[in-house]
DRENFI-955319 format. One record per residue (C-alpha): residue number from 1; residue in one letter; x, y, z. Coordinates in nm, 2 decimals, decimal comma. Layout:
// DRENFI-955319
i | aa | xx | yy | zz
NUM | A | X | Y | Z $
...
This chain:
// DRENFI-955319
i | aa | xx | yy | zz
1 | M | 9,90 | 15,10 | 3,43 $
2 | S | 10,10 | 15,08 | 3,11 $
3 | A | 10,46 | 15,01 | 3,05 $
4 | Q | 10,74 | 15,21 | 3,20 $
5 | T | 10,85 | 15,51 | 2,99 $
6 | G | 11,17 | 15,68 | 3,12 $
7 | E | 11,13 | 15,79 | 3,49 $
8 | A | 10,75 | 15,80 | 3,48 $
9 | V | 10,46 | 15,56 | 3,43 $
10 | P | 10,15 | 15,69 | 3,24 $
11 | V | 9,83 | 15,65 | 3,44 $
12 | T | 9,54 | 15,47 | 3,26 $
13 | P | 9,18 | 15,49 | 3,37 $
14 | F | 9,24 | 15,17 | 3,57 $
15 | G | 9,54 | 15,33 | 3,73 $
16 | V | 9,33 | 15,63 | 3,84 $
17 | A | 9,08 | 15,39 | 4,00 $
18 | V | 9,37 | 15,22 | 4,19 $
19 | L | 9,51 | 15,55 | 4,31 $
20 | G | 9,16 | 15,66 | 4,41 $
21 | M | 9,11 | 15,35 | 4,62 $
22 | L | 9,45 | 15,39 | 4,78 $
23 | L | 9,38 | 15,75 | 4,88 $
24 | L | 9,03 | 15,65 | 5,01 $
25 | N | 9,18 | 15,38 | 5,22 $
26 | V | 9,45 | 15,61 | 5,37 $
27 | S | 9,17 | 15,87 | 5,43 $
28 | L | 8,96 | 15,61 | 5,62 $
29 | M | 9,25 | 15,49 | 5,82 $
30 | S | 9,35 | 15,84 | 5,92 $
31 | A | 8,98 | 15,94 | 5,99 $
32 | N | 8,93 | 15,65 | 6,23 $
33 | F | 9,26 | 15,72 | 6,41 $
34 | E | 9,17 | 16,09 | 6,42 $
35 | S | 8,83 | 16,02 | 6,57 $
36 | T | 8,98 | 15,80 | 6,84 $
37 | Y | 9,27 | 16,04 | 6,91 $
38 | V | 9,04 | 16,34 | 6,97 $
39 | A | 8,83 | 16,14 | 7,22 $
40 | L | 9,13 | 16,04 | 7,43 $
41 | S | 9,22 | 16,22 | 7,75 $
42 | A | 9,52 | 16,46 | 7,76 $
43 | R | 9,77 | 16,21 | 7,89 $
44 | W | 9,68 | 15,94 | 7,63 $
45 | R | 9,69 | 16,21 | 7,35 $
46 | R | 10,05 | 16,28 | 7,46 $
47 | A | 10,13 | 15,91 | 7,45 $
48 | F | 9,99 | 15,87 | 7,10 $
49 | S | 10,15 | 16,19 | 6,96 $
50 | P | 10,42 | 16,00 | 6,77 $
51 | A | 10,16 | 15,79 | 6,59 $
52 | V | 9,96 | 16,10 | 6,51 $
53 | L | 10,26 | 16,26 | 6,35 $
54 | G | 10,32 | 15,95 | 6,15 $
55 | I | 9,96 | 15,93 | 6,03 $
56 | I | 9,96 | 16,30 | 5,94 $
57 | F | 10,28 | 16,27 | 5,74 $
58 | L | 10,16 | 15,97 | 5,55 $
59 | F | 9,82 | 16,12 | 5,48 $
60 | A | 9,97 | 16,45 | 5,36 $
61 | W | 10,22 | 16,27 | 5,13 $
62 | C | 9,94 | 16,06 | 4,98 $
63 | L | 9,73 | 16,37 | 4,92 $
64 | V | 10,01 | 16,54 | 4,73 $
65 | F | 10,14 | 16,23 | 4,55 $
66 | I | 9,81 | 16,08 | 4,44 $
67 | S | 9,64 | 16,41 | 4,34 $
68 | S | 9,95 | 16,52 | 4,14 $
69 | S | 9,97 | 16,18 | 3,97 $
70 | I | 9,61 | 16,20 | 3,87 $
71 | L | 9,64 | 16,56 | 3,75 $
72 | M | 9,96 | 16,50 | 3,55 $
73 | G | 9,85 | 16,17 | 3,41 $
74 | R | 10,17 | 15,99 | 3,51 $
75 | I | 10,34 | 15,85 | 3,82 $
76 | S | 10,69 | 15,96 | 3,89 $
77 | L | 10,90 | 15,66 | 3,99 $
78 | W | 11,11 | 15,89 | 4,21 $
79 | D | 10,79 | 15,99 | 4,40 $
80 | V | 10,71 | 15,62 | 4,45 $
81 | A | 11,05 | 15,57 | 4,60 $
82 | K | 11,01 | 15,87 | 4,83 $
83 | S | 10,68 | 15,72 | 4,96 $
84 | S | 10,89 | 15,47 | 5,15 $
85 | I | 11,00 | 15,75 | 5,38 $
86 | A | 10,64 | 15,82 | 5,50 $
87 | F | 10,56 | 15,44 | 5,55 $
88 | A | 10,89 | 15,39 | 5,73 $
89 | F | 10,82 | 15,68 | 5,97 $
90 | L | 10,47 | 15,54 | 6,05 $
91 | S | 10,61 | 15,19 | 6,10 $
92 | L | 10,85 | 15,33 | 6,37 $
93 | A | 10,60 | 15,58 | 6,52 $
94 | M | 10,31 | 15,34 | 6,57 $
95 | P | 10,49 | 15,08 | 6,78 $
96 | L | 10,65 | 15,36 | 6,99 $
97 | S | 10,30 | 15,49 | 7,08 $
98 | L | 10,17 | 15,14 | 7,16 $
99 | V | 10,46 | 15,06 | 7,39 $
100 | R | 10,49 | 15,41 | 7,54 $
101 | R | 10,30 | 15,43 | 7,87 $
102 | R | 10,13 | 15,10 | 7,78 $
103 | G | 9,93 | 15,28 | 7,51 $
104 | V | 9,74 | 14,96 | 7,44 $
105 | E | 9,55 | 15,02 | 7,76 $
106 | A | 9,42 | 15,36 | 7,65 $
107 | T | 9,05 | 15,41 | 7,67 $
108 | V | 8,83 | 15,69 | 7,53 $
109 | T | 8,63 | 15,91 | 7,76 $
110 | A | 8,45 | 16,12 | 7,51 $
111 | Q | 8,21 | 16,04 | 7,23 $
112 | L | 8,37 | 15,91 | 6,92 $
113 | R | 8,30 | 16,11 | 6,60 $
114 | P | 8,18 | 15,92 | 6,29 $
115 | F | 8,46 | 15,89 | 6,03 $
116 | Y | 8,27 | 16,11 | 5,79 $
117 | E | 8,28 | 16,40 | 6,04 $
118 | T | 8,66 | 16,41 | 6,05 $
119 | L | 8,90 | 16,65 | 5,87 $
120 | S | 9,09 | 16,35 | 5,73 $
121 | F | 8,79 | 16,21 | 5,55 $
122 | A | 8,68 | 16,55 | 5,42 $
123 | L | 9,02 | 16,64 | 5,29 $
124 | G | 9,08 | 16,30 | 5,13 $
125 | T | 8,75 | 16,26 | 4,95 $
126 | G | 8,75 | 16,63 | 4,86 $
127 | T | 9,10 | 16,61 | 4,70 $
128 | L | 9,01 | 16,29 | 4,51 $
129 | I | 8,69 | 16,43 | 4,37 $
130 | L | 8,85 | 16,76 | 4,28 $
131 | S | 9,14 | 16,60 | 4,11 $
132 | I | 8,93 | 16,37 | 3,90 $
133 | G | 8,69 | 16,65 | 3,82 $
134 | I | 8,97 | 16,87 | 3,69 $
135 | V | 9,10 | 16,60 | 3,47 $
136 | Q | 8,76 | 16,52 | 3,32 $
137 | L | 8,68 | 16,89 | 3,27 $
138 | A | 9,02 | 16,94 | 3,09 $
139 | D | 8,94 | 16,66 | 2,86 $
140 | V | 8,60 | 16,80 | 2,78 $
141 | T | 8,71 | 17,17 | 2,73 $
142 | G | 9,05 | 17,10 | 2,57 $
143 | W | 9,21 | 17,33 | 2,82 $
144 | T | 9,54 | 17,25 | 2,99 $
145 | V | 9,52 | 17,08 | 3,33 $
146 | A | 9,69 | 17,38 | 3,49 $
147 | R | 9,44 | 17,62 | 3,35 $
148 | T | 9,15 | 17,40 | 3,44 $
149 | G | 9,28 | 17,36 | 3,79 $
150 | W | 9,32 | 17,73 | 3,86 $
151 | I | 8,97 | 17,80 | 3,72 $
152 | V | 8,81 | 17,52 | 3,92 $
153 | I | 8,99 | 17,62 | 4,24 $
154 | L | 8,89 | 17,98 | 4,20 $
155 | C | 8,52 | 17,89 | 4,14 $
156 | A | 8,53 | 17,65 | 4,43 $
157 | T | 8,67 | 17,92 | 4,66 $
158 | L | 8,41 | 18,17 | 4,56 $
159 | L | 8,13 | 17,92 | 4,61 $
160 | G | 8,27 | 17,82 | 4,94 $
161 | V | 8,29 | 18,18 | 5,06 $
162 | A | 7,93 | 18,24 | 4,94 $
163 | A | 7,81 | 17,92 | 5,11 $
164 | L | 7,99 | 18,02 | 5,44 $
165 | T | 7,83 | 18,37 | 5,42 $
166 | I | 7,47 | 18,26 | 5,33 $
167 | S | 7,42 | 17,91 | 5,45 $
168 | G | 7,37 | 17,85 | 5,82 $
169 | K | 7,37 | 17,48 | 5,76 $
170 | F | 7,72 | 17,50 | 5,60 $
171 | Q | 7,84 | 17,71 | 5,89 $
172 | L | 7,71 | 17,45 | 6,14 $
173 | T | 7,88 | 17,16 | 5,95 $
174 | L | 8,21 | 17,35 | 5,94 $
175 | R | 8,18 | 17,44 | 6,31 $
176 | R | 8,13 | 17,08 | 6,41 $
177 | L | 8,42 | 16,97 | 6,20 $
178 | L | 8,66 | 17,22 | 6,36 $
179 | E | 8,54 | 17,24 | 6,72 $
180 | P | 8,74 | 16,93 | 6,85 $
181 | Y | 9,06 | 17,08 | 6,73 $
182 | L | 8,99 | 17,44 | 6,85 $
183 | Y | 8,85 | 17,37 | 7,20 $
184 | T | 8,93 | 17,02 | 7,33 $
185 | S | 9,25 | 17,14 | 7,48 $
186 | R | 9,05 | 17,36 | 7,72 $
187 | F | 8,95 | 17,06 | 7,94 $
188 | D | 9,05 | 16,70 | 8,00 $
189 | P | 8,76 | 16,46 | 7,94 $
190 | E | 8,92 | 16,20 | 8,17 $
191 | Q | 8,92 | 16,44 | 8,46 $
192 | V | 8,56 | 16,54 | 8,39 $
193 | W | 8,46 | 16,18 | 8,36 $
194 | G | 8,62 | 16,08 | 8,69 $
195 | R | 8,48 | 16,37 | 8,88 $
196 | L | 8,13 | 16,34 | 8,76 $
197 | S | 8,13 | 15,96 | 8,79 $
198 | H | 8,22 | 15,98 | 9,16 $
199 | E | 7,94 | 16,23 | 9,23 $
200 | L | 7,67 | 16,04 | 9,03 $
201 | D | 7,77 | 15,71 | 9,21 $
202 | T | 7,66 | 15,86 | 9,54 $
203 | T | 7,29 | 15,89 | 9,43 $
204 | A | 7,06 | 15,62 | 9,55 $
205 | T | 6,75 | 15,68 | 9,34 $
206 | R | 6,67 | 15,79 | 8,98 $
207 | Q | 6,49 | 16,10 | 9,12 $
208 | E | 6,81 | 16,20 | 9,31 $
209 | L | 7,01 | 16,15 | 9,00 $
210 | C | 6,78 | 16,37 | 8,79 $
211 | R | 6,80 | 16,65 | 9,05 $
212 | L | 7,18 | 16,62 | 9,07 $
213 | I | 7,26 | 16,62 | 8,70 $
214 | P | 7,16 | 16,98 | 8,61 $
215 | A | 7,34 | 17,12 | 8,91 $
216 | R | 7,66 | 16,93 | 8,84 $
217 | A | 7,65 | 17,01 | 8,47 $
218 | A | 7,62 | 17,38 | 8,55 $
219 | A | 7,91 | 17,36 | 8,80 $
220 | I | 8,14 | 17,18 | 8,56 $
221 | T | 8,07 | 17,37 | 8,24 $
222 | G | 7,99 | 17,71 | 8,38 $
223 | V | 7,65 | 17,74 | 8,20 $
224 | D | 7,33 | 17,85 | 8,37 $
225 | P | 7,05 | 17,76 | 8,38 $
226 | V | 7,05 | 17,39 | 8,30 $
227 | T | 6,72 | 17,19 | 8,26 $
228 | L | 6,70 | 16,82 | 8,21 $
229 | F | 6,42 | 16,67 | 7,99 $
230 | L | 6,36 | 16,29 | 7,98 $
231 | A | 6,10 | 16,07 | 7,83 $
232 | W | 5,98 | 15,84 | 8,11 $
233 | N | 5,89 | 15,48 | 8,03 $
234 | G | 5,83 | 15,54 | 7,66 $
235 | S | 5,63 | 15,85 | 7,71 $
236 | A | 5,53 | 16,05 | 7,40 $
237 | D | 5,67 | 16,37 | 7,55 $
238 | Y | 6,00 | 16,48 | 7,71 $
239 | T | 5,92 | 16,64 | 8,05 $
240 | V | 6,13 | 16,84 | 8,30 $
241 | V | 6,28 | 16,60 | 8,56 $
242 | G | 6,55 | 16,84 | 8,70 $
243 | T | 6,66 | 17,20 | 8,67 $
244 | T | 6,86 | 17,48 | 8,83 $
245 | L | 6,57 | 17,72 | 8,77 $
246 | H | 6,33 | 17,83 | 9,04 $
247 | P | 6,04 | 17,77 | 9,00 $
248 | S | 6,08 | 17,47 | 8,77 $
249 | P | 5,95 | 17,50 | 8,42 $
250 | V | 5,64 | 17,28 | 8,34 $
251 | E | 5,70 | 17,27 | 7,96 $
252 | R | 5,69 | 16,95 | 7,75 $
253 | V | 5,85 | 16,87 | 7,42 $
254 | G | 5,69 | 16,61 | 7,20 $
255 | V | 5,90 | 16,34 | 7,04 $
256 | D | 5,79 | 16,45 | 6,70 $
257 | E | 5,85 | 16,82 | 6,75 $
258 | P | 6,14 | 16,99 | 6,56 $
259 | L | 6,37 | 17,02 | 6,86 $
260 | A | 6,36 | 16,65 | 6,94 $
261 | K | 6,39 | 16,56 | 6,57 $
262 | E | 6,70 | 16,77 | 6,52 $
263 | L | 6,87 | 16,64 | 6,83 $
264 | R | 6,78 | 16,28 | 6,73 $
265 | S | 6,93 | 16,32 | 6,38 $
266 | S | 7,23 | 16,54 | 6,46 $
267 | R | 7,35 | 16,36 | 6,77 $
268 | H | 7,54 | 16,68 | 6,86 $
269 | A | 7,47 | 16,99 | 7,07 $
270 | I | 7,31 | 17,27 | 6,88 $
271 | H | 7,30 | 17,65 | 6,92 $
272 | L | 6,95 | 17,79 | 6,99 $
273 | R | 7,04 | 18,15 | 6,94 $
274 | G | 7,18 | 18,13 | 6,59 $
275 | R | 7,12 | 18,32 | 6,26 $
276 | A | 6,77 | 18,42 | 6,17 $
277 | D | 6,83 | 18,28 | 5,82 $
278 | D | 6,93 | 17,94 | 5,94 $
279 | L | 6,65 | 17,76 | 5,76 $
280 | G | 6,72 | 17,43 | 5,92 $
281 | L | 6,65 | 17,56 | 6,27 $
282 | I | 6,36 | 17,79 | 6,19 $
283 | P | 6,10 | 17,52 | 6,28 $
284 | I | 6,27 | 17,49 | 6,62 $
285 | Y | 6,27 | 17,87 | 6,68 $
286 | V | 5,89 | 17,88 | 6,59 $
287 | E | 5,74 | 17,56 | 6,73 $
288 | N | 5,97 | 17,52 | 7,04 $
289 | A | 6,00 | 17,89 | 7,12 $
290 | K | 5,79 | 17,86 | 7,43 $
291 | Q | 6,02 | 17,58 | 7,58 $
292 | I | 6,34 | 17,77 | 7,48 $
293 | A | 6,21 | 18,09 | 7,65 $
294 | A | 6,09 | 17,91 | 7,96 $
295 | C | 6,43 | 17,75 | 8,01 $
296 | D | 6,63 | 18,06 | 7,90 $
297 | A | 6,82 | 17,82 | 7,67 $
298 | A | 7,11 | 17,91 | 7,45 $
299 | C | 7,18 | 17,55 | 7,34 $
300 | A | 7,05 | 17,20 | 7,35 $
301 | V | 7,25 | 16,88 | 7,42 $
302 | P | 7,12 | 16,54 | 7,33 $
303 | L | 7,12 | 16,24 | 7,57 $
304 | S | 7,15 | 15,96 | 7,32 $
305 | H | 7,20 | 15,59 | 7,39 $
306 | R | 7,23 | 15,32 | 7,12 $
307 | G | 7,07 | 15,55 | 6,86 $
308 | E | 6,77 | 15,65 | 7,08 $
309 | L | 6,72 | 16,00 | 7,22 $
310 | M | 6,65 | 15,94 | 7,59 $
311 | G | 6,63 | 16,31 | 7,66 $
312 | F | 6,83 | 16,63 | 7,64 $
313 | L | 6,96 | 16,93 | 7,83 $
314 | L | 6,85 | 17,29 | 7,76 $
315 | C | 7,14 | 17,51 | 7,88 $
316 | G | 7,19 | 17,89 | 7,91 $
317 | D | 7,50 | 18,10 | 7,83 $
318 | P | 7,84 | 18,03 | 7,99 $
319 | E | 7,93 | 18,25 | 8,28 $
320 | Y | 8,22 | 18,39 | 8,08 $
321 | G | 8,00 | 18,52 | 7,81 $
322 | R | 7,81 | 18,40 | 7,50 $
323 | E | 8,13 | 18,40 | 7,29 $
324 | K | 8,26 | 18,10 | 7,50 $
325 | L | 7,95 | 17,89 | 7,41 $
326 | A | 8,12 | 17,71 | 7,11 $
327 | G | 8,39 | 17,56 | 7,32 $
328 | T | 8,15 | 17,48 | 7,60 $
329 | L | 7,94 | 17,26 | 7,38 $
330 | L | 8,21 | 17,00 | 7,36 $
331 | L | 8,23 | 16,99 | 7,74 $
332 | L | 7,85 | 16,96 | 7,77 $
333 | E | 7,86 | 16,66 | 7,53 $
334 | V | 8,12 | 16,49 | 7,75 $
335 | V | 7,88 | 16,55 | 8,05 $
336 | A | 7,59 | 16,42 | 7,85 $
337 | Q | 7,77 | 16,10 | 7,75 $
338 | M | 7,85 | 16,04 | 8,12 $
339 | V | 7,48 | 16,10 | 8,21 $
340 | T | 7,35 | 15,85 | 7,94 $
341 | S | 7,59 | 15,58 | 8,08 $
342 | R | 7,39 | 15,60 | 8,40 $
């Protein structure tokens, strides 16, 4: 950055790089904290609520401060001074959370989301890219930053609405991003974990475990039917090893078939009764239609361990209606994580 001029410091290209790295670091810190916080049980989320407020306050301030500095081409020294408020708040809130209810002993009972699947990372990187893009476009066109900003925001909004309307893949990504914040409060992962762990510990053999899992998954989540597929001893196919259906389906799913590939790559539960124009799932609807129909499946939940797809659950609609399926998927993923630990 260049020398001070009045109450502001002009931002040079090197200054933009420094501000960008600062926003990226704050975004990564917030994203990792967010991923952990969402995976905590209800009582530990309450204990960490002060730290969450501090992180959100700091992250929001950095978004506004850094993006406005890049757009205006200068850093206000008064804004720099006000940044101390956000850092001071976080420095007080974080120790309070660590001491409160012995927060250092908190453990996660749900699957951690990768940092790139968090709102913090999406907002941080999106704001940084948008701000730099507006500045560069203003230099090229000769427009003012304000005019360029409004045009870019309008175009981005229209493109976003079009993508949300047309692209099933974009809808799926947005749904996965928002589900932890919309539905996690409906259940306590720690209670689910404790209840299911006690029941699974009573099984003596692997066959008993496989018979128990579908029944307990159906009882806990309210979905029916539930069918468990596993690949035994490195088999080339996933076969039915437990189900709530009578008689039991005899379908197989190859490890290279679309359903297995999608579950292996996504690591998340997927809807199997989605839009007809969802191009990403059409191979599943076509090649795995027989298995989906045999199991009366509305969704599929992967059983992954150390990057390997051990098997999956094919589940029907919730007892409270299909509209409750989105929130139920998170609960099914908690059950699946417990199953893979066994």
